[in-house]
N, C-alpha and C positions, 0 to 999 in steps of 0.2 A: 099273353105277350110272348113274342118269339124269344129264344135264348139270346144271350149277349153276343155270341159269335155271329149270329145271323144279322142283327141290325146294326152292329158297330163297324162292319167292314164295308168299304166303298165297293159297290158292284162295278165290275169291269164291263164296258160296253161291248167289247168283242174279245173273244179268246185270243185271236191272233195278235192283239195289241201287246200282250205280255211278252211276245218274242222280241220286241224292241224296247230296250230300257229307257230310251229317251221319251217314251210315251208319258212317263210320270212327270217329267220336268219340261217337256216341250222341246221341239227341235229349234224353236226360235227364241231369240233373246230380245227383250224390250228394255230400253234405257230412256228414262225421262230426266233430262238435265233441269234441275230446279235451281235457278241462279238468282241471287239477291241483287236488286237494283237500287239499293239505298245510296245515300249521298256519299258514304265512304267508298263504295265500290266504283264511283265515277271519278274519284280524285285522280288527277293526272300525275304521272311520274315518267322518268326516263325509260325508254324501251331498251332492254339489254341486248336485243338482236339488231334492230334497225337504228342507224345513226340519225340523229336530229329528228327523232320521231317520239311523240308522246304516247303513252299507253295508260291503261287503267286496269284495275282488277276485273272489271266487267269485260273489257276487251280481251284480256288474257283468258278468261273463262270461256267466252264464246269461241275463241280460237282453239282452245282445247277440245270443245265440243265438235268443232269442225274437223279437227285432225282425227278424232275417234271415228267420226262418220266416214271420212275418206278411207280409213283402214277397213271399216266394215263393208264398204263396197266390194272389197276384194275377198276378205276372209269370212264375211257373214252377210251375203247378199239377201238372205231371207229375214234378217233381223230388222227391228223397227226402232226408230229414235224420235224423240220429241224434245222440245225446249219450252220450259215454263219460266217466266220471269215474274218475280214478286217484289213488292214495295215500289211499284211504278204506277203512275196515274194514267197511263195509256189504257184506254178501254179496249175490250175485245170486239173485233169487227165480225167474227164468225159466230153464229148462234146455233151451231150444229150439235150441241151437247145436250144429253138428257137432263142434266142438272146445270143450273146457272153457275158459272165460275165466280168465285168470291171476288169482291171488290179489291182493287189494287193488285190483281193477278192478271197477267197477259200471256196468252198462249201464242208465242212467236212461231213455233213450229209444231203443228199437231202430230201426234204419234202416227207414223206411217212408215212403210218399208223404205230403207235408205235408197236414195236415187241421186244421180249426178246433177240434175237440174236444181233440186232443192239445196244441195251442198254448194253449187256454184252461186246461188243467190246469197247464201251466207258468206261466201268468200268475197263477193262484191261489196257487201255491207262492211266487212272487216277492212278491205282495201280503202274504201271511202272514209272509214273512221280513222285510219292511220294518216290520211291526208288532212282530214278535218277533225281535230281532237274533240270538238264539242258536238259531233254528230250523234253519238250514242246518248248523250244527255238530252238532246232535243228529240231523239226518236223514242227513247224510253225515259221520260221525265221521272226523277225520283220523288217519292212522297216527302212532304215536309212535315216535321213535327213527329207525331205519334205514328209508329210503324204498325203494319197489319199484324194481327195475331198469328203466331206460328201454327196454331190449331187450324186456322183457315187455310194456311199454305198446304198442310198435309191433307186437308179435306179436298182442296182443289186438285192436288196430285192424284188422289184416289179417284176423283171423277174423270180426270183426263185419261188415266190408265184404264179405267173401267169401260169407257166409251171407245177407246182406240186400240187396246192391246188384245191379241188373241187369248182365248181362255187358257190354252195349254202352254203358253209361253212362260219363260222365267222372267219376272218383272222386277226391275230395280229403279230406284231414284237416286241420282247423284246430287246431293245437296251441297251447294257451294255458297259460302258466306264468310264474311270477315267480322261479323258482329257476334261477340261471345255472350252478350246479355241483351236480347231484344226486348225483354219485358222486366225491367228492374222493379223490385218491390211489388210484384203482382203474382201472388200464389194462385189466384183463380186462373189466370192465363197459362201458368205453368202446368196446372192440372189438366186444363183443357187441351194443351198441346200434347201431353203424354197420352191422354185418352184417344185423341184422333190419330196419333201415331200407332197406337195399338190396333185401332180399326184398320189402318192401312196395312200393317204387317199381317194381321189375321186374314186379310183379303189376298195374301200370297205375294206381297210386294216387300222387297228388302231395301232398306235405306242405307246408302253408303255416304257418310259425311266427308266433305273435303273442306276443312277449316283453314282459312288463310291467316297466317301469322307473319307479322313483320316486326323488325326491331323497334319501330316507332309505335306499333300497336300490337303487342303480344296477345295471342288468343288463349283465354283461360276457359276450358270447357266446364270447369266445376261451377261456374257462375250460373249456368242455365242448362246446358245440354247433357251434363252427366246425370241430371235428375229426370231427363226426358227420354233419353235413348239408353236402354239397358243393353249390356254387352255380353252377358253370359247366356248362351243359347241353351245350356243344360240346366238353368236354374228352375226350381219348382215354382209353379204359378202361385202357390200360397205364400211364398216369401214376400215380406214387405219390401226388401231391398235386394232384388235379384242380381245385383252387381252394377256398379256405376261405371261410367265411361272413364277409362284411364286418362290421366292428364296428357299422355303423349300420343293418343290415338289420332291418326289422320291429320296431325298438325303438319303443315307443309309451307315452305316458302312459295310465294306465288310463281316464281320462276320454275319451280319443280312440279307445278300442278299437273301438267300433261304426263310427265314421267310417272307420277304417282297414280294417275288414272289408269295407266296401262296395266298396272298390277291388278286393278279391280275390273278391268274391261271384260276379260274373258269370263263368261258366266260359269258358275259351278253347277254343271248339269250332272244329274245322277245317272250312273250306268244302269242301276237296277233299283227297284223298290219292291221288297219282298217281306214276308213274315219271318220272324225269328222265334222258333219254338224253344222256350227254356225248359219246358216240362210238358207232360201230357195235359192238354187243355189250357196251357199257360203260354200265350203268344203275344208278342209285341211287334211293331213295325219298324223296319230299318231301311235306310237308303245307302247305297254303295257308291263311292267316288273313286276315280282313278287319279292318283297323285302325280303320275308320270305318263305323258302321252307324247308319241312322236308327232312332230309338226310336219304336215304334208301340204302339198298343193291342193287348192280347192277343186271340187268336182267340176268337170267341163260340161258344156251343153252343145247339142247339135243345132245348127242354124240352116235355114233354107234360103237361098238367094233368089228373091223374087224380082230382081232387076232394080226396082226403085227402093227396095227396103229389104231388111233381113228379118225373118221370122223364126222364133224358137220352134224347133221340131219336137213334138211329143213322141218319145220312144216307148215301146212296150215289147215284152218278150212273147214270142209266139212259138209253139211247138208244132212241127209239121210231120205228117206221115210221109216218109220218103216214097213209098210205093204209090199211094193214092194222091199225094201232093195236096192234102187237105189239113186244115188246122185241127189239132187234137186238144180236147179238154184236159187241162192240167191235172184235174182230180182223178182222171182215168189212167194216168201214167203210174207204172209200178217200177220198182227198183229190183235189179237182179245181179247175181254174181256167177262167174263161170266155175264149174266144179272140176273140170279136167276131163280127159278122155276115159272111156270105159276100158276096163282091163280086157286083154286079148282073149282070155278063156272064160269070159263072163257068159253064163248061160242065160236062158230065157227067164229063169226064175230070179236071176240076180240083176235084172235090168232096172229094178226100182229100188230106191233107198229112201229111208225115212228122213225127212228134213224138218218136220214139225209134228206136233201131236196130231194134227188133222190134215196133213199134206204130204204127198209123196211125189218125188221128182225122179225121172229117169236118169240113169248115169250118163254123164256127158252133156246133160241139159242144164239150164239155168233155173235156180229157184227164184221166185219173184215175191217181193214184199211190197206192201203199200207204204206210203210215206209215214202213216201213223204207226205202222209196225216198226219201221226203222227208228222212229223217235222213241218207241218203247224200249227197243234194244239199247239205245244210247243212254236213256235216262232212268232205266229200271222202273219205269212207271211212277217216278217221283214227281211231285209238283215243285215249282220254284220256291226256294226258301232256305233258311238256315236251321239246323237242328243241333242243339248243344248236347254233346256226348259226355263231357266230363271236364276235369281240370288237371293240370300238371304244374310242377314247379317250373319257374321261368328258366332255370338253368338247364333244363332238359331239351330246350330248343337249340339245336346246333346251327352254326353259321351256314353250313352246306345244305341245310334243309330249305333254304330260300332259293327256289329255282326260277322264279319270275317276279315281276313287280307285284307288290302287295296292293290290296285295295283297302280303302278306309270306309268304315261304316259309322253311321250317325242315326239317331232315333228319328222315326217318322211319326209325328203326332197325328197327322191327318189320317193315317191308315188305321191306327188303333189308339184310342185315347188312353192316356197314362203311360205311353211308351217312354217319354222323357224321364219320368220319375224312376221307372223300373230300370231303364238303361243306365241312369246315373248311379243308382244304388249298386248295381252289379259291377260297374266300373270302379267305384270307390272301394268295394270290398276286395276286388281282385288286385288293385294297387296296394291295398293295406296288407294283404297276405302274400304279395309277390307271386301271383299265380298267372298262368295263361290258360285259355280255354281251348278245347278240341271240338270242332264243329264239322258237320257234314253239310256241304254247300252245293246248291244248284241255283246258279244266279239267273239263268234264263231258261225258257221252256225247251230250247233246242240245244242246250249245253250238256256237258257230261258232269256227273256228280264227282266232287273232289273233297278230300279231307283238308282242313285248314287249321292252322294255329291262330287263335284269337289273342293278340297281344294288346294289352291296355295301354293307353297313353293319356297322361294327365294334361290339363290345360296349362300352358306356360305363356306368359306375356314378356316379350323382349323389349329392350329399350328402343324406342322409335315407333312402337305401336304394333309391330308384327307379332303374331301369336300362333302357337300350335294348338288347335282345338282339342277338346276332350273327345275320346272315342276309341275304337278298336281298329287295329290293323289286321286284316285277314292275310296270313302268310300261307301260300299254297304249299302243301307238303308233298314231297316226291313219292311216287310209287316205286316199287322195287326196280323196274327196268329204267327208271330215270336216273339211277345212281350208277356212276361209272368211276372206275379207278383211274385217275389221271396219271399218265406216264410221266415219270421223272427223268429228265435228261441231265446228266452231269456235264457241265461246261467249264471252261476255264474261268477262274475267279480273278478279279482285279486285286492288285496289291493294296495294302493300307494307304500307301502314299497316293495312289491314284484316287482311292475313295475319299481321302481327306481333301484333295484338290478339287474333286467334283462337288463335294458337300459345300465348299466355300462359295462357289458361284450359284449353286442352287438356292442356298439360303438368301443370297442377295436379290434373287429374282422371284422369290415366293411372295404371293399376295397374302398379306396377314390381316388379322382382325376382321375377317368377314368382308373385305373390301371388294369382293368379286360378285356383282349382281348378275346372274345368268341372263336375266331378261334384257340387259343392256347390250347383249352381243347376239343379235339374231342370226339365224342361218343365212349365210351370204347368198346361196343359190335361191332360197325362197324369197329373200329380200329383193334380189335382182328381178326375179320373176314377177313379184307383186308390184314393184315400181313400174315395170313396163305395162302391166295391166291397168294400174292407176292412171298412168299418163294417157293410155288409150281411152279409158272411161271418161276422163275430163277433157279429152281432145287437146292434150298438151304435147309438146315435143319432148321426146325422151332423150336425155343426154347421157349416154353410157359412160362418158369420161367423168361425169360428176358423181357417179355412184361410188360410195365409200364402203369398203369392206371392213367392218369394225373388228373382225376376228384376225385381221392381218397383224402379225407381230410387229411391235414397235422396235425395229432394229437399232435405231439411233439410241433409244433409251437403254436397250439391252447392252450395247457396247459401252455406253457411258457408265452404267452401273457395274458391269461385271466383265468389261473387256480385258483388263489385265489378269483377272482370275481365270478367264477362259484360256488365255495364252499359257498360263502356268499349268493348267490342267492338261492342255494339249501336249505340252512339253513332257509332263510326267507320264502321259500315255505313250508317247513315242519312246520313252526310255524303259517301258515295261518289257520284260523278257518274253511275254506272250503276245506281243503286238502283231507279229507276223505269222503266228500259228493259226492254222485253219483246221477245224475238225468238222467233218461231215456227219450230221446226225440224222439225215433223212433215210427212210427205208428201214425195213426190219432185218435185212440180210447184212452180214458183216462185209464191209468194203475195205479195199486196200487204203492205207494211209497215204493221202495225196498232199499232205502239208509239206511245205518246203521252208527250211530255216533260211533266214536272210543272209547269214554269214556264208552258208553253203552256196546260196544263189549267187552272191557277189563273187565268190571264188570261181564258180563256173563261168561267170560273165568275163572275168579278167583273163581266164585261160582259154576263152573262146569255145567252151564246151556246153553252152546252153542247149544245144540240140540233143543232148543226152536225156533231157527231161521228157517225161511222157506228155502226151497231148492233154490228158485230164489234169495233170499238175500245172501245165501252162495256163489252161483255161481257168482253173480255180484261183491261180495267182492273179490273173488279169481281172477276174470277177471281184476279188477282194479289194482291188485298187480302183474299181469303178471304170475299167476300160472295156472295150469291145472284145468279145471272145469269138468272133466270126473269122472265117478264113482257114487256110491250110496251116500245117505245122510251121512252115517257114515264115508265114505272116505272123504267127503267134510269137515265135522266137524273136523276130525283128521288133515287135511291139514291146516285149519284155525288156529287150536291150535298150530301147529308147527311154523307157521309164527309168531304168537303172542309171542311165547316163544323166537324166535330168535330176534325179534324186540322189 
């Protein structure tokens, strides 16, 4: 039998795939909306958006699915989406699945890449349902009496995803229901549901629950779902109760369903999946995630105008020999650097200099290296992975040691079995002893090795269901040349009176108690760009005036809350003795003091001697008042005089 390290590691199909961290999680995201169609989901109520229109939980759920798909057309055109309805008597017309879909399940939208025609069809259904409130009930009739087993629902989800989702994609199911106890007094159905859900998750699919709770019908997850859906990802498989679903998780008002989905919409794709060496021959698997990422515009494509249609142009990179004008094989290209000119008195014996153990290069010529040699120089011939070097007290990690965004690592049970147990044991011991780890990290094959501090984080569950997962933060430590002594410039300090006046209006305008959700304020430039693309994709007219910039300050509210306090602060600022003092701090050389006292300035104005001021003094004064500094000296003097006359 081969040793453990040989048979327990997943073989990579190609070495080059390791250069791209998304290989392990897939560049594509697959979302299957699994929506309950029971009688309670069809109950009509007043629509909070449209006047004199009736809506239902099913209509709102389908509308949320439509909005997510419309967004993915722009930000995730390679992603796939499907819609599965359960607890409905409508039979499936399509028989293209390897396994028969369970009874009372209907595949409304098979898993397929997002496309405008499919979304437009769903939009037409929603528009017709708003005009005819009974349309959804007749289109998707609810089952009467006993509902279908949730185990069959999860099995159908598994079959739909298996037959329609790419193997390397990240797969998720958005479960939407308002029934907190689908199988009362049935332990057998509860056990069956949990078993089939485990089968679904072991196939690489994550289930995100969206439970609908209303004042008339509160949702209690402890009745059924807390026993079916475990929440602790780091729990040992041998535990009888690896953690039940908290009472507050994913509970939402139906009106907030779309906003809550947006938090779960972005897939958690791993940046890398590498081995973590805890000791010689002692290795576990970990995945790394970026917690902070800059949001950018999507990648563009080239199109060819063929007259009657536009076709996507396939682009590729070609290397040409300038002399012969022929294509060169990329593998034959070598990399080189210039050494500089040869010394003037260099003799014939000094024309060569050693550049490597087995290579000599003439002075003034370029040494050449292959791509593999360059990679060897960069990585020191190390393979991607983490290596634990030791432990330190947590207090030894200084604030200034954090030079870039940290990464978050989590165990990868698929790479090495037993990784979760070992990872959890190390985490608990480091938290108990208040220690941090020191590791050598090479996250990708083409990256540079770096030293990192491994800071443990315990799992915390906040009120409302949001939680911080258990794991380690990789804090990149600086090298010697990364550390700089920041220059300290002494400037004029505000008086205590000015500070107190400023503190008053700042306190009135502060957002308190965590009431600022960053996801609710999108980048206005990106939002404007995406809105135009979305209108173009769905052949809608884009109204630029209707675009709302959510980051624009609410000036009316600001003046209402702190208007008088702002006036008091401004008055205190104008009375400060340093208000008109200007100190130039730029440049390393000492410059003449060009600040002008206001009393001296007004004295010169009244005596008509403003012309005695230097040009640099006049320009600095105008600049401090927000006025133009262009023109000759006479123009500057006239401009200063006009300002003094008005003020």
